[in-house]
N, CA, C and O atoms as a DFTB+ gen file, in Angstrom:
580 C
 N C O
     1  1     -24.874       8.256      52.226
     2  2     -24.820       9.704      52.275
     3  2     -26.239      10.175      52.456
     4  3     -26.830       9.452      53.258
     5  1     -26.853      10.986      52.056
     6  2     -28.236      11.333      52.347
     7  2     -28.336      12.488      53.310
     8  3     -27.344      12.910      53.904
     9  1     -29.541      12.994      53.459
    10  2     -29.763      14.109      54.348
    11  2     -30.557      13.654      55.544
    12  3     -31.678      13.166      55.404
    13  1     -29.983      13.809      56.723
    14  2     -30.646      13.360      57.924
    15  2     -31.270      14.508      58.682
    16  3     -32.193      14.288      59.467
    17  1     -30.808      15.705      58.480
    18  2     -31.258      16.854      59.193
    19  2     -32.526      17.439      58.543
    20  3     -32.450      18.023      57.462
    21  1     -33.655      17.289      59.178
    22  2     -34.908      17.776      58.640
    23  2     -34.898      19.280      58.396
    24  3     -35.507      19.767      57.443
    25  1     -34.192      20.022      59.275
    26  2     -34.100      21.457      59.108
    27  2     -33.384      21.811      57.790
    28  3     -33.763      22.753      57.095
    29  1     -32.338      21.027      57.468
    30  2     -31.588      21.255      56.212
    31  2     -32.497      20.969      55.010
    32  3     -32.481      21.707      54.025
    33  1     -33.275      19.912      55.097
    34  2     -34.225      19.602      54.007
    35  2     -35.223      20.709      53.847
    36  3     -35.478      21.163      52.732
    37  1     -35.799      21.156      54.959
    38  2     -36.768      22.255      54.914
    39  2     -36.150      23.521      54.352
    40  3     -36.803      24.231      53.588
    41  1     -34.899      23.826      54.710
    42  2     -34.229      25.022      54.199
    43  2     -34.047      24.939      52.678
    44  3     -34.286      25.909      51.959
    45  1     -33.623      23.765      52.204
    46  2     -33.433      23.563      50.766
    47  2     -34.739      23.694      50.016
    48  3     -34.782      24.305      48.949
    49  1     -35.824      23.118      50.567
    50  2     -37.134      23.211      49.917
    51  2     -37.621      24.654      49.906
    52  3     -38.236      25.105      48.939
    53  1     -37.342      25.368      50.981
    54  2     -37.738      26.790      51.037
    55  2     -36.972      27.625      50.002
    56  3     -37.558      28.437      49.286
    57  1     -35.665      27.411      49.939
    58  2     -34.833      28.100      48.950
    59  2     -35.369      27.894      47.539
    60  3     -35.399      28.824      46.733
    61  1     -35.797      26.650      47.246
    62  2     -36.270      26.311      45.913
    63  2     -37.718      26.673      45.677
    64  3     -38.261      26.413      44.604
    65  1     -38.352      27.277      46.683
    66  2     -39.764      27.646      46.502
    67  2     -40.714      26.506      46.585
    68  3     -41.779      26.539      45.970
    69  1     -40.357      25.476      47.343
    70  2     -41.200      24.283      47.445
    71  2     -41.658      24.074      48.915
    72  3     -41.871      22.935      49.332
    73  1     -41.804      25.124      49.664
    74  2     -42.156      25.011      51.071
    75  2     -43.493      24.368      51.297
    76  3     -43.651      23.592      52.239
    77  1     -44.461      24.666      50.461
    78  2     -45.822      24.238      50.750
    79  2     -46.262      23.011      49.945
    80  3     -47.453      22.876      49.665
    81  1     -45.371      22.135      49.572
    82  2     -45.775      20.962      48.782
    83  2     -46.281      19.822      49.679
    84  3     -46.898      18.873      49.195
    85  1     -46.023      19.921      50.956
    86  2     -46.492      18.875      51.872
    87  2     -45.910      17.549      51.504
    88  3     -44.708      17.438      51.262
    89  1     -46.742      16.537      51.456
    90  2     -46.299      15.162      51.153
    91  2     -46.687      14.769      49.727
    92  3     -46.821      13.587      49.414
    93  1     -46.860      15.752      48.890
    94  2     -47.249      15.486      47.490
    95  2     -46.150      14.633      46.828
    96  3     -44.971      14.975      46.918
    97  1     -46.523      13.540      46.174
    98  2     -45.518      12.724      45.504
    99  2     -44.823      13.496      44.383
   100  3     -45.464      14.276      43.679
   101  1     -43.548      13.289      44.215
   102  2     -42.768      13.984      43.216
   103  2     -43.346      13.764      41.817
   104  3     -43.314      14.662      40.976
   105  1     -43.879      12.549      41.573
   106  2     -44.394      12.235      40.230
   107  2     -45.605      13.117      39.881
   108  3     -46.001      13.184      38.717
   109  1     -46.193      13.795      40.882
   110  2     -47.313      14.688      40.636
   111  2     -46.877      16.148      40.577
   112  3     -47.723      17.031      40.427
   113  1     -45.594      16.421      40.691
   114  2     -45.069      17.800      40.603
   115  2     -45.182      18.249      39.147
   116  3     -45.054      17.446      38.223
   117  1     -45.425      19.546      38.961
   118  2     -45.358      20.147      37.643
   119  2     -43.901      20.172      37.187
   120  3     -42.990      19.934      37.979
   121  1     -43.691      20.466      35.897
   122  2     -42.294      20.555      35.387
   123  2     -41.509      21.633      36.153
   124  3     -40.348      21.430      36.509
   125  1     -42.157      22.772      36.399
   126  2     -41.445      23.842      37.130
   127  2     -41.103      23.408      38.543
   128  3     -40.030      23.749      39.040
   129  1     -41.977      22.670      39.204
   130  2     -41.684      22.153      40.539
   131  2     -40.515      21.183      40.485
   132  3     -39.646      21.209      41.356
   133  1     -40.487      20.326      39.464
   134  2     -39.384      19.358      39.331
   135  2     -38.076      20.091      39.071
   136  3     -37.034      19.676      39.576
   137  1     -38.104      21.166      38.299
   138  2     -36.889      21.933      38.074
   139  2     -36.385      22.567      39.376
   140  3     -35.183      22.578      39.642
   141  1     -37.306      23.091      40.178
   142  2     -36.933      23.690      41.466
   143  2     -36.428      22.598      42.437
   144  3     -35.519      22.852      43.227
   145  1     -37.012      21.390      42.379
   146  2     -36.523      20.289      43.190
   147  2     -35.112      19.955      42.796
   148  3     -34.285      19.645      43.654
   149  1     -34.812      20.011      41.492
   150  2     -33.447      19.759      41.005
   151  2     -32.473      20.772      41.590
   152  3     -31.341      20.422      41.924
   153  1     -32.899      22.010      41.716
   154  2     -32.034      23.029      42.321
   155  2     -31.819      22.670      43.800
   156  3     -30.691      22.730      44.290
   157  1     -32.882      22.301      44.505
   158  2     -32.756      21.926      45.925
   159  2     -31.741      20.775      46.083
   160  3     -30.879      20.814      46.961
   161  1     -31.859      19.748      45.215
   162  2     -30.959      18.633      45.286
   163  2     -29.512      19.055      44.977
   164  3     -28.579      18.556      45.606
   165  1     -29.328      19.942      44.043
   166  2     -27.988      20.394      43.699
   167  2     -27.372      21.187      44.820
   168  3     -26.150      21.325      44.882
   169  1     -28.205      21.720      45.725
   170  2     -27.684      22.526      46.830
   171  2     -27.363      21.769      48.079
   172  3     -26.911      22.357      49.062
   173  1     -27.588      20.455      48.069
   174  2     -27.260      19.654      49.264
   175  2     -25.777      19.865      49.578
   176  3     -24.910      19.688      48.721
   177  1     -25.515      20.241      50.812
   178  2     -24.145      20.530      51.229
   179  2     -23.689      21.945      50.904
   180  3     -22.556      22.313      51.215
   181  1     -24.530      22.725      50.299
   182  2     -24.292      24.123      49.925
   183  2     -22.948      24.269      49.203
   184  3     -22.003      24.825      49.763
   185  1     -22.858      23.775      47.963
   186  2     -21.662      23.912      47.147
   187  2     -21.397      25.334      46.734
   188  3     -22.281      26.187      46.816
   189  1     -20.199      25.595      46.295
   190  2     -19.848      26.941      45.755
   191  2     -20.157      27.016      44.262
   192  3     -20.268      28.107      43.703
   193  1     -20.295      25.869      43.624
   194  2     -20.544      25.792      42.190
   195  2     -21.624      24.825      41.859
   196  3     -21.615      23.704      42.368
   197  1     -22.572      25.207      41.014
   198  2     -23.663      24.342      40.580
   199  2     -23.708      24.407      39.058
   200  3     -23.679      25.493      38.480
   201  1     -23.778      23.250      38.410
   202  2     -23.841      23.166      36.922
   203  2     -25.270      22.695      36.592
   204  3     -25.754      21.684      37.101
   205  1     -25.912      23.473      35.720
   206  2     -27.309      23.159      35.283
   207  2     -27.331      23.032      33.784
   208  3     -26.818      23.893      33.069
   209  1     -27.932      21.948      33.302
   210  2     -28.019      21.691      31.856
   211  2     -29.455      21.960      31.397
   212  3     -30.387      21.262      31.797
   213  1     -29.611      22.960      30.570
   214  2     -30.900      23.354      30.000
   215  2     -32.048      23.423      31.006
   216  3     -33.110      22.841      30.786
   217  1     -31.826      24.143      32.119
   218  2     -32.845      24.177      33.187
   219  2     -34.134      24.914      32.804
   220  3     -35.146      24.758      33.486
   221  1     -34.120      25.706      31.737
   222  2     -35.309      26.489      31.365
   223  2     -36.202      25.757      30.395
   224  3     -37.328      26.189      30.145
   225  1     -35.721      24.644      29.835
   226  2     -36.503      23.899      28.837
   227  2     -37.841      23.451      29.384
   228  3     -37.908      22.840      30.451
   229  1     -38.905      23.751      28.660
   230  2     -40.228      23.305      29.039
   231  2     -40.914      24.161      30.066
   232  3     -42.080      23.914      30.375
   233  1     -40.249      25.161      30.615
   234  2     -40.871      25.999      31.624
   235  2     -41.770      27.039      30.969
   236  3     -41.456      27.542      29.889
   237  1     -42.870      27.360      31.608
   238  2     -43.737      28.434      31.116
   239  2     -43.074      29.757      31.504
   240  3     -42.115      29.757      32.277
   241  1     -43.565      30.875      30.985
   242  2     -42.962      32.172      31.323
   243  2     -42.829      32.454      32.798
   244  3     -41.806      32.983      33.233
   245  1     -43.835      32.116      33.580
   246  2     -43.788      32.336      35.040
   247  2     -42.701      31.468      35.660
   248  3     -41.960      31.928      36.529
   249  1     -42.598      30.202      35.213
   250  2     -41.562      29.281      35.736
   251  2     -40.174      29.821      35.427
   252  3     -39.265      29.688      36.246
   253  1     -40.001      30.420      34.278
   254  2     -38.678      30.974      33.905
   255  2     -38.326      32.147      34.816
   256  3     -37.190      32.269      35.274
   257  1     -39.307      33.005      35.073
   258  2     -39.092      34.144      35.978
   259  2     -38.748      33.657      37.387
   260  3     -37.848      34.202      38.025
   261  1     -39.457      32.636      37.876
   262  2     -39.200      32.128      39.225
   263  2     -37.812      31.490      39.259
   264  3     -37.072      31.707      40.219
   265  1     -37.438      30.713      38.247
   266  2     -36.118      30.119      38.187
   267  2     -35.042      31.201      38.231
   268  3     -34.081      31.097      38.992
   269  1     -35.204      32.215      37.432
   270  2     -34.240      33.349      37.349
   271  2     -34.066      33.987      38.698
   272  3     -32.944      34.295      39.101
   273  1     -35.189      34.199      39.427
   274  2     -35.113      34.831      40.736
   275  2     -34.358      33.925      41.727
   276  3     -33.551      34.416      42.516
   277  1     -34.607      32.646      41.690
   278  2     -33.917      31.697      42.621
   279  2     -32.418      31.750      42.371
   280  3     -31.625      31.867      43.305
   281  1     -32.039      31.664      41.101
   282  2     -30.574      31.639      40.746
   283  2     -29.914      32.951      41.160
   284  3     -28.838      32.954      41.758
   285  1     -30.569      34.066      40.836
   286  2     -29.989      35.407      41.188
   287  2     -29.884      35.542      42.682
   288  3     -28.878      36.063      43.164
   289  1     -30.865      35.102      43.447
   290  2     -30.829      35.192      44.907
   291  2     -29.687      34.342      45.471
   292  3     -28.933      34.801      46.329
   293  1     -29.563      33.108      44.987
   294  2     -28.524      32.213      45.494
   295  2     -27.122      32.765      45.142
   296  3     -26.191      32.646      45.939
   297  1     -26.986      33.342      43.998
   298  2     -25.713      33.958      43.610
   299  2     -25.413      35.151      44.482
   300  3     -24.280      35.307      44.938
   301  1     -26.365      35.972      44.720
   302  2     -26.188      37.191      45.471
   303  2     -25.990      36.926      46.974
   304  3     -25.048      37.444      47.574
   305  1     -26.851      36.145      47.563
   306  2     -26.855      35.875      49.004
   307  2     -25.859      34.856      49.468
   308  3     -25.249      35.015      50.526
   309  1     -25.678      33.795      48.685
   310  2     -24.828      32.675      49.098
   311  2     -23.534      32.582      48.269
   312  3     -22.704      31.702      48.498
   313  1     -23.377      33.486      47.323
   314  2     -22.175      33.548      46.487
   315  2     -21.948      32.222      45.724
   316  3     -20.805      31.808      45.528
   317  1     -23.020      31.576      45.305
   318  2     -22.926      30.360      44.525
   319  2     -22.758      30.734      43.042
   320  3     -23.508      31.548      42.503
   321  1     -21.769      30.127      42.411
   322  2     -21.543      30.333      40.991
   323  2     -22.339      29.281      40.237
   324  3     -22.336      28.107      40.607
   325  1     -23.011      29.700      39.192
   326  2     -23.796      28.775      38.363
   327  2     -23.224      28.736      36.967
   328  3     -22.970      29.776      36.360
   329  1     -23.021      27.540      36.461
   330  2     -22.689      27.315      35.055
   331  2     -23.946      26.743      34.428
   332  3     -24.398      25.663      34.807
   333  1     -24.515      27.466      33.467
   334  2     -25.800      27.061      32.886
   335  2     -25.664      26.869      31.407
   336  3     -25.268      27.782      30.682
   337  1     -25.989      25.693      30.962
   338  2     -26.061      25.391      29.520
   339  2     -27.472      25.704      29.089
   340  3     -28.421      25.148      29.641
   341  1     -27.638      26.592      28.104
   342  2     -28.979      26.934      27.664
   343  2     -28.951      27.525      26.259
   344  3     -27.977      28.152      25.842
   345  1     -30.041      27.306      25.552
   346  2     -30.249      27.928      24.237
   347  2     -31.236      29.087      24.315
   348  3     -31.521      29.732      23.306
   349  1     -31.757      29.351      25.509
   350  2     -32.712      30.449      25.696
   351  2     -31.901      31.657      26.176
   352  3     -31.955      32.037      27.346
   353  1     -31.159      32.239      25.255
   354  2     -30.208      33.281      25.602
   355  2     -30.846      34.596      26.046
   356  3     -30.284      35.336      26.853
   357  1     -32.019      34.867      25.508
   358  2     -32.715      36.117      25.932
   359  2     -32.983      36.094      27.425
   360  3     -32.794      37.102      28.104
   361  1     -33.419      34.967      27.938
   362  2     -33.677      34.841      29.382
   363  2     -32.378      34.751      30.147
   364  3     -32.230      35.387      31.191
   365  1     -31.444      33.983      29.656
   366  2     -30.167      33.807      30.317
   367  2     -29.412      35.103      30.455
   368  3     -28.675      35.306      31.420
   369  1     -29.597      35.981      29.489
   370  2     -28.894      37.263      29.547
   371  2     -29.326      38.132      30.734
   372  3     -28.619      39.065      31.115
   373  1     -30.480      37.822      31.307
   374  2     -30.960      38.599      32.443
   375  2     -30.226      38.206      33.734
   376  3     -30.313      38.930      34.725
   377  1     -29.504      37.075      33.742
   378  2     -28.739      36.694      34.919
   379  2     -27.284      36.373      34.645
   380  3     -26.469      36.373      35.568
   381  1     -26.942      36.100      33.403
   382  2     -25.551      35.729      33.061
   383  2     -24.631      36.913      33.059
   384  3     -25.037      38.014      32.687
   385  1     -23.407      36.712      33.464
   386  2     -22.361      37.739      33.426
   387  2     -21.301      37.401      32.405
   388  3     -20.628      38.291      31.885
   389  1     -21.143      36.098      32.107
   390  2     -20.151      35.643      31.155
   391  2     -20.759      34.529      30.311
   392  3     -21.657      33.806      30.744
   393  1     -20.224      34.413      29.056
   394  2     -20.667      33.366      28.166
   395  2     -19.434      32.615      27.650
   396  3     -18.358      33.196      27.505
   397  1     -19.609      31.310      27.374
   398  2     -18.577      30.572      26.705
   399  2     -19.210      29.914      25.463
   400  3     -20.397      29.586      25.439
   401  1     -18.384      29.743      24.464
   402  2     -18.824      29.065      23.247
   403  2     -18.026      27.789      23.169
   404  3     -16.795      27.807      23.153
   405  1     -18.739      26.678      23.120
   406  2     -18.146      25.351      22.996
   407  2     -18.626      24.797      21.642
   408  3     -19.820      24.749      21.345
   409  1     -17.633      24.382      20.838
   410  2     -17.963      23.831      19.524
   411  2     -17.291      22.476      19.398
   412  3     -16.074      22.366      19.544
   413  1     -18.089      21.434      19.124
   414  2     -17.548      20.085      19.000
   415  2     -16.731      19.686      20.225
   416  3     -15.697      19.030      20.099
   417  1     -17.199      20.086      21.421
   418  2     -16.536      19.695      22.646
   419  2     -15.327      20.517      23.011
   420  3     -14.667      20.218      24.006
   421  1     -15.014      21.537      22.247
   422  2     -13.852      22.382      22.489
   423  2     -14.278      23.780      22.871
   424  3     -15.124      24.386      22.212
   425  1     -13.684      24.297      23.949
   426  2     -13.944      25.685      24.354
   427  2     -13.290      26.612      23.318
   428  3     -12.070      26.634      23.160
   429  1     -14.113      27.350      22.643
   430  2     -13.652      28.249      21.582
   431  2     -13.388      29.637      22.130
   432  3     -12.379      30.260      21.799
   433  1     -14.285      30.120      22.961
   434  2     -14.205      31.511      23.409
   435  2     -14.955      31.680      24.728
   436  3     -15.959      31.018      24.990
   437  1     -14.428      32.592      25.548
   438  2     -15.122      33.057      26.723
   439  2     -15.204      34.582      26.565
   440  3     -14.226      35.252      26.233
   441  1     -16.419      35.100      26.820
   442  2     -16.666      36.527      26.621
   443  2     -17.630      37.033      27.684
   444  3     -18.606      36.363      28.021
   445  1     -17.351      38.208      28.203
   446  2     -18.263      38.810      29.176
   447  2     -19.454      39.408      28.472
   448  3     -19.422      39.663      27.268
   449  1     -20.523      39.633      29.248
   450  2     -21.714      40.255      28.683
   451  2     -21.320      41.616      28.054
   452  3     -21.751      41.945      26.948
   453  1     -20.517      42.375      28.763
   454  2     -20.122      43.701      28.265
   455  2     -19.358      43.600      26.924
   456  3     -19.617      44.345      25.978
   457  1     -18.419      42.660      26.887
   458  2     -17.665      42.462      25.618
   459  2     -18.575      42.053      24.461
   460  3     -18.414      42.500      23.325
   461  1     -19.543      41.180      24.792
   462  2     -20.481      40.747      23.739
   463  2     -21.281      41.913      23.192
   464  3     -21.477      42.033      21.982
   465  1     -21.745      42.778      24.097
   466  2     -22.527      43.940      23.608
   467  2     -21.647      44.942      22.877
   468  3     -22.090      45.580      21.922
   469  1     -20.389      45.084      23.325
   470  2     -19.490      46.005      22.606
   471  2     -19.324      45.548      21.173
   472  3     -19.322      46.368      20.254
   473  1     -19.186      44.251      20.973
   474  2     -18.978      43.727      19.617
   475  2     -20.219      43.711      18.773
   476  3     -20.154      44.013      17.581
   477  1     -21.376      43.359      19.362
   478  2     -22.535      43.048      18.556
   479  2     -23.869      43.662      18.971
   480  3     -24.794      43.688      18.160
   481  1     -24.001      44.144      20.170
   482  2     -25.306      44.579      20.618
   483  2     -25.262      45.870      21.369
   484  3     -24.194      46.350      21.749
   485  1     -26.422      46.434      21.584
   486  2     -26.541      47.683      22.284
   487  2     -27.177      47.537      23.659
   488  3     -26.944      48.355      24.549
   489  1     -27.972      46.504      23.825
   490  2     -28.668      46.283      25.113
   491  2     -29.070      44.832      25.238
   492  3     -28.802      44.038      24.337
   493  1     -29.716      44.464      26.349
   494  2     -30.061      43.076      26.593
   495  2     -31.003      42.477      25.584
   496  3     -30.964      41.270      25.350
   497  1     -31.849      43.282      24.980
   498  2     -32.773      42.728      23.987
   499  2     -32.014      42.266      22.710
   500  3     -32.557      41.512      21.902
   501  1     -30.793      42.716      22.551
   502  2     -30.010      42.312      21.385
   503  2     -29.166      41.060      21.633
   504  3     -28.484      40.594      20.721
   505  1     -29.200      40.510      22.842
   506  2     -28.226      39.478      23.205
   507  2     -28.374      38.218      22.343
   508  3     -27.359      37.611      22.000
   509  1     -29.560      37.809      21.986
   510  2     -29.710      36.616      21.162
   511  2     -29.050      36.835      19.823
   512  3     -28.252      35.999      19.398
   513  1     -29.348      37.919      19.144
   514  2     -28.751      38.209      17.874
   515  2     -27.231      38.379      18.008
   516  3     -26.475      37.891      17.169
   517  1     -26.790      39.069      19.061
   518  2     -25.376      39.299      19.307
   519  2     -24.634      37.968      19.458
   520  3     -23.608      37.735      18.820
   521  1     -25.167      37.119      20.299
   522  2     -24.505      35.845      20.587
   523  2     -24.485      34.963      19.316
   524  3     -23.475      34.327      19.015
   525  1     -25.588      34.937      18.594
   526  2     -25.602      34.120      17.360
   527  2     -24.637      34.650      16.337
   528  3     -23.998      33.867      15.634
   529  1     -24.507      35.967      16.229
   530  2     -23.562      36.562      15.274
   531  2     -22.135      36.219      15.707
   532  3     -21.282      35.919      14.871
   533  1     -21.889      36.265      16.977
   534  2     -20.555      35.953      17.494
   535  2     -20.194      34.473      17.269
   536  3     -19.083      34.149      16.850
   537  1     -21.161      33.584      17.559
   538  2     -20.952      32.144      17.307
   539  2     -20.691      31.930      15.815
   540  3     -19.780      31.189      15.445
   541  1     -21.460      32.554      14.987
   542  2     -21.284      32.365      13.553
   543  2     -19.884      32.807      13.104
   544  3     -19.237      32.125      12.309
   545  1     -19.429      33.944      13.616
   546  2     -18.098      34.402      13.296
   547  2     -17.018      33.390      13.690
   548  3     -16.045      33.199      12.961
   549  1     -17.195      32.750      14.834
   550  2     -16.194      31.817      15.358
   551  2     -16.284      30.402      14.772
   552  3     -15.263      29.747      14.561
   553  1     -17.498      29.944      14.513
   554  2     -17.706      28.532      14.151
   555  2     -18.370      28.310      12.837
   556  3     -18.355      27.191      12.323
   557  1     -18.956      29.334      12.269
   558  2     -19.752      29.145      11.053
   559  2     -21.197      28.820      11.384
   560  3     -21.971      28.525      10.474
   561  1     -21.586      28.862      12.637
   562  2     -22.953      28.602      13.071
   563  2     -22.995      28.171      14.523
   564  3     -21.976      27.794      15.101
   565  1     -24.183      28.230      15.107
   566  2     -24.335      27.909      16.542
   567  2     -25.103      26.614      16.741
   568  3     -25.324      26.221      17.886
   569  1     -25.513      25.941      15.696
   570  2     -26.345      24.733      15.893
   571  2     -25.611      23.674      16.751
   572  3     -26.258      22.923      17.481
   573  1     -24.295      23.613      16.669
   574  2     -23.513      22.665      17.476
   575  2     -22.814      23.327      18.612
   576  3     -22.112      22.648      19.361
   577  1     -22.961      24.618      18.791
   578  2     -22.238      25.350      19.834
   579  2     -22.968      25.250      21.144
   580  3     -22.516      25.803      22.147
């Protein structure tokens, strides 16, 4: 399998914000660059759904902002749905529309951002507290959720 079309490779690198890396070896990429490369690899074949596990971990604030912009743009322009596992809910709330709570491998609840705020919060700055309160109500805590 693999990618033979250089234009496709260049398009994916551009989408991920890696246009100007030249022939720099991947082992010399920063963590943020590696995260963006992961997005480019996930987009091979332009799927409708991409699943990302803790993609914000280890990123500096600028890297988080860049990641958020890439995801929002891909969702808006290419209609790609992203399922993102993350504990950085304050940042995730800036792009997420729905949340699910999984406890011990079981889907406990699915809730929209609006429903979450109706129950526990008033605005996006409250999302971390709101989500933790909601998890606690359902599971007795979020450490395993």
